[in-house]
PLY file of the C-alpha trace (Angstrom):
ply
format ascii 1.0
element vertex 114
property float x
property float y
property float z
element edge 113
property int vertex1
property int vertex2
end_header
19.63 35.54 39.10
20.16 32.15 41.15
19.54 31.05 44.06
22.19 28.11 45.35
21.40 25.58 48.29
24.08 25.90 51.10
25.13 22.55 50.36
25.99 23.47 46.77
28.36 26.26 48.33
29.68 24.37 51.23
31.19 20.97 52.87
29.25 18.93 55.72
30.54 19.79 59.06
30.49 15.78 59.28
33.96 15.30 58.19
32.85 11.36 57.29
30.59 12.50 54.56
32.44 15.05 52.89
32.78 14.40 48.86
35.37 16.63 47.09
34.09 15.64 43.86
30.89 17.64 44.74
32.65 20.85 44.96
32.50 23.67 42.29
36.13 24.13 40.53
37.48 27.76 39.99
38.46 26.73 36.71
34.77 26.20 35.41
33.90 29.84 36.06
33.06 31.46 32.61
32.37 34.96 31.70
29.72 36.07 29.15
28.75 39.77 27.62
25.79 39.27 29.84
26.70 37.44 33.01
28.98 34.89 34.09
28.78 30.66 34.94
30.35 27.58 36.67
29.32 24.16 36.88
28.04 22.53 39.76
29.47 18.99 39.79
27.45 15.83 40.31
24.69 15.20 43.06
23.29 11.86 44.72
19.98 12.71 42.44
22.09 12.94 38.78
21.45 9.56 37.46
24.22 10.34 34.80
26.71 12.44 36.72
26.93 15.32 34.64
26.17 17.68 36.92
24.66 21.41 36.02
25.90 24.42 34.27
25.02 27.48 36.52
24.49 30.94 34.44
23.83 34.12 35.81
22.89 36.85 33.47
21.94 40.41 33.97
18.33 41.37 34.40
17.70 45.06 33.37
19.38 47.36 35.75
20.59 44.28 38.58
23.92 42.74 37.30
25.30 40.48 39.83
28.92 40.09 37.57
30.72 42.89 39.36
30.07 41.71 42.82
31.14 38.06 41.60
34.18 39.21 39.82
35.40 41.06 43.20
34.89 37.83 44.83
37.14 36.22 42.06
39.71 38.66 42.36
39.72 38.45 46.03
39.71 34.52 45.99
42.23 34.10 43.71
44.82 36.46 45.53
44.34 34.44 48.67
43.82 30.79 47.08
45.50 31.02 43.66
46.16 27.12 43.98
43.60 26.07 45.43
41.13 24.42 42.93
37.73 24.91 44.24
35.61 28.13 43.68
34.17 28.75 47.02
37.05 29.45 49.49
37.27 31.52 52.99
39.95 33.74 53.85
42.01 31.10 55.50
41.88 29.39 51.84
39.50 26.49 53.21
36.45 25.32 51.74
33.55 26.96 54.02
31.38 24.53 55.95
27.82 24.78 57.09
28.69 25.77 60.55
30.85 28.61 58.60
28.18 30.09 56.47
25.47 29.48 59.49
27.69 31.46 62.04
27.74 34.29 59.77
24.03 34.27 58.94
23.02 34.31 62.47
25.31 37.59 62.91
22.65 39.30 60.18
19.65 37.35 60.90
19.72 35.70 64.68
16.13 34.20 64.09
16.50 30.38 63.37
13.44 29.64 61.31
15.70 30.87 58.45
18.52 28.19 57.70
20.65 27.18 55.23
0 1
1 2
2 3
3 4
4 5
5 6
6 7
7 8
8 9
9 10
10 11
11 12
12 13
13 14
14 15
15 16
16 17
17 18
18 19
19 20
20 21
21 22
22 23
23 24
24 25
25 26
26 27
27 28
28 29
29 30
30 31
31 32
32 33
33 34
34 35
35 36
36 37
37 38
38 39
39 40
40 41
41 42
42 43
43 44
44 45
45 46
46 47
47 48
48 49
49 50
50 51
51 52
52 53
53 54
54 55
55 56
56 57
57 58
58 59
59 60
60 61
61 62
62 63
63 64
64 65
65 66
66 67
67 68
68 69
69 70
70 71
71 72
72 73
73 74
74 75
75 76
76 77
77 78
78 79
79 80
80 81
81 82
82 83
83 84
84 85
85 86
86 87
87 88
88 89
89 90
90 91
91 92
92 93
93 94
94 95
95 96
96 97
97 98
98 99
99 100
100 101
101 102
102 103
103 104
104 105
105 106
106 107
107 108
108 109
109 110
110 111
111 112
112 113
């Protein structure tokens, strides 16, 4: 199981501080017998600019791979030429506001944030 920060799946709302080099790429997705993985590019605390390899594996009866595979199939139908892993139905990299609007529909309590 893994938990990504909102900033690892979206662009900042402020266009001036967006850096596409920090966005995960679709080409880094790898499938394993027990799950899947993808690369997180570098971040400001990454002194060697190596990034991180994320690996999501099955735990007992909990297997997130089928859900992610459905996302990938859907994403590829909409965004086959888009190089980024996380994209919206409009073929755009989601922004923080995009996520927060959807979170507020599910959980209006503002103590929960990205």
